[in-house]
N, C-alpha and C positions, 0 to 999 in steps of 0.2 A: 338522346336522339330527338326528344320533343323540342328542345331549345333550338336545335339545328333546323328542324322543319319550320318552326315558327319564324326564325330569322329569314329563311328563304321565302316564305309566304309574305312576310312584311315587305320584302324588297319588291314584290310584284304588285302591291296595292297602289291604286291611282285615285286621284281626287275626282269625285263624282258629285253631282247635285243631289240634294235630299228629295226623295220622291217615295210615294207609297202606292199601294193598289188603288186604282180608280183615277190616277193622274194620266193625263195625255202627254206622251213623249214624242220627240223627233230624234231618232237614233241615226247618226251618220256613221256608217261602217264601210269598210273597204271590201270590195269584191275583186278577187284575183281571177282573171281569165287568161290562162296561158302565161304569156310574158307581159300582159297589160294589167294595169291596176286602176280601178275607178272607185269613186265614192257614191254610195247609194243611200237614200234616206227612207227610213221605215217609220211611219207615224201611226200611232194607235194608242189604245188604252192599256195600261198595265193591269193584268188580271192576277198576278202573283209575283212574289219575291221569295226565293228559297235559298237555303245554304248560308254560309258565313265565310268571312275571310276571302282568300283568293279564289275560292270555289263558288262564290255566290253568283246566282243567275236570276234573271227576271224575264217574264214572258209578256209580250205585247200582242194585242189582238186588234185587228181592223177589219172593216167590211170593204171588199173589193168586188164591185159589180154584183152586189147582193150575196156574195160568198164570204164567209168568215175565214180569215187567214191569221194564223198565229205563228209567232217566231220567238224563240228563246235565245237570249244573248248572255254570254258570260259578262258579268258586271265590270271586271277588271281586265278584259281582253285588250291586247295592244292593237287589234284591228279596228276597234271602235275609236273614231276620231273625237267625237264629242256627243254629249247627250243634252238636249234642250227640253225644258219643261214648258209645254205649250199651255196647259191649264191644270188646275187642281180639282180633283174630284171629291164630291161630298158623299162618302160611302162609310159603312160601318163594319165592313168585313175585310179580312186580309186576303181572302181567296174569292175572286169574282167568277166562279165557274158557272153561275146561273146565267151569265151573258151568252153562253154558247147555245142556249135554248131559245133565245129571243131574236126577233128579226125586225128590221126597220127602226122606227122611233123607240120601240121598247128596249132596244139594245144600247141606247144612249145612257150616259152617266151624268147625273146632275153635277154642275160645276159650282165651286165656291166663287163668290164675287167680292169678298171682303179682303182679298189678298192683293198686295201691291205688286210692282214689277219684279220679275224673277232676276236673280243675280247670275251673271255669266261665270261659270267655273271652268278654269283652264284644266284640261285633262293632262295632268302630269303626275309623276310619282309622289306618293304620299309621304314616303320616308327617303328622301334623296341622300340623307347622311350615310346610309348603309352603302350606297354606291361609292361615295367619296372614301369611306374607310377601305373598301375593296381596292380602289385605285391607289390609295396610300400604301397598302401592302405590296402592290406591284412596283411602286416607284423605287424602293431600295434595291430590288433585283435589277432594275434597269440602270441604277446608278453604279453598280459594281462593274458593269461592262466597260465604261470609259477608263477605269483604273487599270484594267488588264491591257488596254491598248497603249497606255502611257508608259508601261514598264519597258518595252523594247526600245522606246525612244530614249529613256534614261541610260540604257546600256550602250547606245550608239554614240552618245556625246563624248566619252573619253577617247574615241578614235582619232579626231583631228590633232590632239597634242602629240601623238606618236609620230606623225609626219613632220612636225616641227623639230623633233629631236634628231632626225637624220642629218641635217646639215651641221649640227653641233658635233657629231661624231667625225665628220670629215675635217674639221679644223685641226685636230692634233696631227692627222696625217699630213696636212699641208704644212704644219709647223715643223715636222720632222725632216722634210725634204731640205730646207735650208740648212739644218744642222749637219746633214751629210755633206753638203757642198762646202760648209765651213771647214770640216775635217780634211777634205781633199786639199783645200787651199793652204791649211796649216802644214800638211805633209810636204807640199810643194815648197813652202817657205823654208822648212828644215833642210831640204835637199840642196837648195841654192847655196847656203853658207858652207855646207860640206864640200861642194864642188869648188867654192872660191878659195878654201884653205890651201890646197896644193898649189894653186897658182901663186900664192904668196910665198911658199917655200921655194919654189923654183926661182923666184926673183932673188931670194937671199943666196941661193947657191950660185 
């Protein structure tokens, strides 16, 4: 069972940029309101990452009009369009819970300045080969259906030769009719000499 669960979780993993606690992120996620769908951006400092695999989550905190707002996102959620790393933080802890008790400038995180430009990472499946294998298993099932449709066509092909045989059967009947006519003409020829013989005897008498 563990192998089945691992394969299902691996199919859900997506490519994400590398970031840790203290980094400033811009998370572009989808918000569904009834039948409409729009993209919203949430920018803040990562205060923690927890979990692993497909169940990993991260929490982002920001100050909105002097009020702290935190939001937790599933890292591999399909509703997250992309994650941008705005800045790298210089911290020594993995959980920055101490920021909750700070206000104003004290709630800021010192940034690293020796890091170059960030690389853009396309948010796509991390293991697309598993999806291709799943599609490959479905293709043979779809290939069997055309074969079943071709079988009735093969049985219908012998039907046209049967129609061409019918005129061949009529030819013997047409050939027999002249034979009957020939017999009648032969009988008529035999009767004519028989009728001619008495006429010759009468002449002798």
